[in-house]
C-alpha positions in Angstrom: 53.2 145.5 83.4 56.4 147.5 84.0 57.0 145.8 87.3 56.5 142.3 85.8 59.1 143.0 83.1 61.5 144.3 85.7 61.0 141.2 87.8 61.7 139.0 84.9 64.8 141.0 84.1 66.2 140.7 87.6 65.5 136.9 87.5 67.3 136.6 84.2 70.3 138.6 85.6 70.3 136.4 88.7 70.5 133.2 86.6 73.3 134.7 84.5 75.2 135.6 87.7 74.8 132.1 89.1 76.0 130.5 85.8 79.0 132.9 85.7 80.0 132.1 89.3 79.8 128.4 88.5 82.0 128.7 85.5 84.5 130.9 87.2 84.5 128.7 90.3 85.1 125.5 88.3 88.5 124.0 89.2 90.1 121.5 86.8 90.5 118.3 88.7 93.9 116.7 88.8 94.1 113.1 87.3 93.3 110.4 89.8 95.2 107.2 89.9 93.9 104.5 92.2 96.5 101.8 92.9 95.9 98.3 94.1 98.3 95.3 94.5 97.7 91.6 95.3 98.3 90.9 98.9 100.3 87.7 98.9 102.7 85.8 96.7 106.0 86.4 94.8 104.1 87.0 91.6 101.5 89.8 91.8 99.7 92.4 89.7 99.7 96.2 90.1 96.2 97.4 89.1 95.6 101.0 88.1 92.3 102.9 87.8 93.1 106.2 86.0 90.5 109.0 85.8 90.8 112.2 83.9 88.8 115.4 84.1 86.1 115.8 81.5 87.9 118.7 79.9 90.9 116.5 79.1 88.9 113.7 77.6 88.6 113.8 73.8 91.7 115.9 73.2 94.3 114.7 70.7 96.7 114.0 73.6 98.3 111.0 75.3 99.5 110.2 78.7 102.3 108.0 80.1 102.2 106.6 83.6 105.8 106.0 84.7 106.1 103.2 87.3 109.5 102.8 88.8 110.3 99.4 90.4 113.0 98.8 93.0 115.8 96.3 92.5 113.8 93.8 94.5 111.1 93.7 91.8 111.3 92.7 88.2 109.1 92.3 85.1 108.9 89.4 82.7 109.5 90.9 79.2 107.9 87.7 77.6 104.8 88.2 79.7 104.5 91.9 78.7 105.2 91.0 75.1 102.2 88.7 75.2 100.0 91.4 76.7 101.1 93.8 74.0 100.3 91.3 71.3 96.9 90.7 72.8 96.4 94.6 73.0 95.8 94.3 76.7 98.7 96.6 77.6 100.4 99.5 75.7 103.8 99.8 77.5 107.4 100.7 77.0 110.0 98.6 79.0 113.5 97.3 78.7 114.1 94.6 76.1 116.0 92.4 78.5 115.6 91.9 82.2 117.8 89.3 84.1 115.2 87.5 86.2 117.8 85.2 87.8 119.7 87.9 89.7 119.3 88.3 93.5 117.9 91.6 94.7 121.3 92.8 95.9 122.8 92.5 92.4 119.9 93.8 90.3 119.1 97.3 89.1 115.9 99.4 89.3 113.7 99.3 86.3 111.0 101.7 84.9 107.9 100.8 82.9 105.9 103.4 80.9 102.2 102.7 80.5 100.7 104.6 77.6 97.2 105.6 76.8 94.7 108.3 75.7 92.9 110.3 78.4 89.6 108.7 79.3 87.0 109.3 82.0 88.0 105.9 83.5 90.6 103.3 82.4 91.9 100.2 84.1 95.4 98.8 83.6 97.2 95.8 85.0 100.9 95.4 85.3 102.3 92.0 86.4 105.3 92.2 88.7 107.5 89.6 90.4 109.6 89.8 93.6 113.2 88.7 93.6 114.8 86.5 96.2 117.3 88.1 98.5 120.8 86.8 99.4 121.0 84.9 102.7 121.7 86.9 105.8 122.5 86.3 109.4 121.0 89.6 110.5 117.4 89.5 109.2 114.8 87.0 108.3 112.6 89.3 106.0 113.3 92.1 103.6 110.8 95.0 103.3 110.1 96.0 99.7 108.2 99.2 98.9 107.0 100.1 95.4 107.0 103.9 94.9 104.0 105.8 93.6 103.9 106.4 89.8 104.4 109.7 87.9 102.1 111.0 85.2 103.3 112.7 82.0 101.0 114.3 79.5 101.6 115.3 75.9 99.5 117.2 73.4 100.1 118.7 69.9 102.0 121.9 70.2 99.0 123.9 69.1 96.8 122.3 71.9 99.3 122.6 74.8 97.7 125.9 75.9 94.4 124.0 76.6 96.1 122.3 79.6 95.6 124.3 82.8 98.9 125.4 84.2 97.7 124.5 87.7 97.8 120.8 86.7 101.5 121.0 85.7 103.9 120.0 88.4 106.8 122.0 86.9 105.5 124.6 84.4 109.1 125.6 83.5 110.1 122.1 82.6 109.6 120.0 79.5 110.6 116.3 79.2 111.7 114.1 76.3 110.4 110.6 76.0 113.4 108.2 75.9 112.0 105.0 74.5 115.3 102.9 74.4 115.9 103.6 78.1 112.1 103.6 79.1 112.3 106.9 80.9 111.9 110.6 80.6 114.8 113.1 80.4 114.5 116.8 81.1 114.6 118.8 77.9 117.7 120.9 77.9 118.1 123.1 74.9 121.7 123.3 73.8 123.3 126.0 71.5 123.9 124.8 68.0 121.5 121.9 68.2 118.9 122.2 65.4 115.2 122.2 66.6 113.0 120.0 64.5 109.3 119.3 64.6 110.0 115.7 65.6 112.2 116.8 68.5 109.7 119.4 69.6 106.9 116.7 69.7 109.2 114.2 71.4 110.3 116.7 74.0 106.9 118.3 74.6 105.9 116.2 77.6 104.8 117.8 80.8 104.6 116.2 84.2 101.2 116.6 85.9 100.1 116.6 89.4 98.4 113.4 90.2 96.1 112.3 93.0 97.4 108.8 93.9 95.0 106.8 96.0 96.5 103.6 97.4 93.8 101.0 98.0 96.2 98.4 99.5 99.7 98.8 100.8 102.5 98.8 98.3 104.8 97.5 100.9 105.5 93.8 101.4 107.9 91.5 103.3 110.0 88.9 101.4 111.5 86.0 103.4 115.3 86.0 103.6 117.3 82.8 104.0 119.6 82.2 107.0 123.3 82.6 106.0 124.4 80.5 109.0 122.5 77.6 107.6 124.3 77.6 104.3 127.1 75.2 105.4 124.9 72.5 106.9 122.3 72.8 104.1 125.0 72.5 101.5 126.6 69.5 103.2 123.2 67.8 103.6 122.3 68.5 100.0 125.6 67.0 98.8 125.2 63.9 101.0 121.6 63.5 99.9 122.6 63.8 96.2 125.4 61.2 96.5 123.1 58.9 98.4 120.4 59.1 95.8 123.0 58.5 93.0 124.3 55.3 94.8 120.8 54.1 95.4 120.0 54.5 91.7 123.2 52.6 90.7 122.4 49.8 93.1 118.8 49.5 91.9 119.9 49.6 88.3 122.4 46.8 88.9 119.8 44.7 90.7 117.2 45.2 87.9 119.9 44.2 85.4 120.7 41.0 87.2 117.0 40.2 87.6 116.3 40.7 83.9 119.3 38.6 82.9 118.2 35.8 85.3 114.7 35.7 83.7 116.2 35.7 80.2 118.4 32.7 81.2 115.4 30.9 82.7 113.4 31.4 79.5 116.3 30.3 77.4 116.7 27.0 79.4 112.9 26.4 79.2 113.0 26.8 75.5 115.9 24.4 75.2 114.0 21.7 77.2 110.9 22.1 75.0 113.0 21.7 71.8 
């Protein structure tokens, strides 16, 4: 009887030891972002599949995926407004983007995709490529979309629940700058009062993220030949004037034909009378 109880005790201690080693050996997984982009066309969609560790799901927290776009890529604010209205996308972006500018004259732009941490979430961001100014040195322009950054924010009382190993810069906090659609490093200045609103706005942390690119984020955009500008312009002007003269001649011919028929009908009516 004594040996049987001892055997059960050892078995129980072994199970406790295994459970303890499993708990101590558990490593919090960094958020995973799988990125995909349409392969062809000037108008494409960036697709994101975002996965968080189970321990981060259900917390009263939110994340922001910051996607920077080079000057060669732009967004349509009207299109994103429609997606927000349909609740298909929760995003922060500039109020106005000039879509008519060539890539050489445009600026970079950042879009902030907001959400709550989930086991899996899929987001879609429509993007558009700009045309480049003509060149006599290249026929294509290579455009590369950078990888996104992930920021995380929890109530001040819950920030300690985030594993410090997940934080890219543990000594840094960031402020959400909504008007500029970006994050600014939180620099505490002497004499500036610290309010609860400022603390919550500047309590964002940048996390390590495992970005997995499914398809290449690099593409080639055709560039026009600058040497062909003169001949193409001359041909366009000549073609435009030729079409204008043709329209005038056809209009005059139609007018004469209509007048001739009216005169014939008038003479026929006079004979009948």
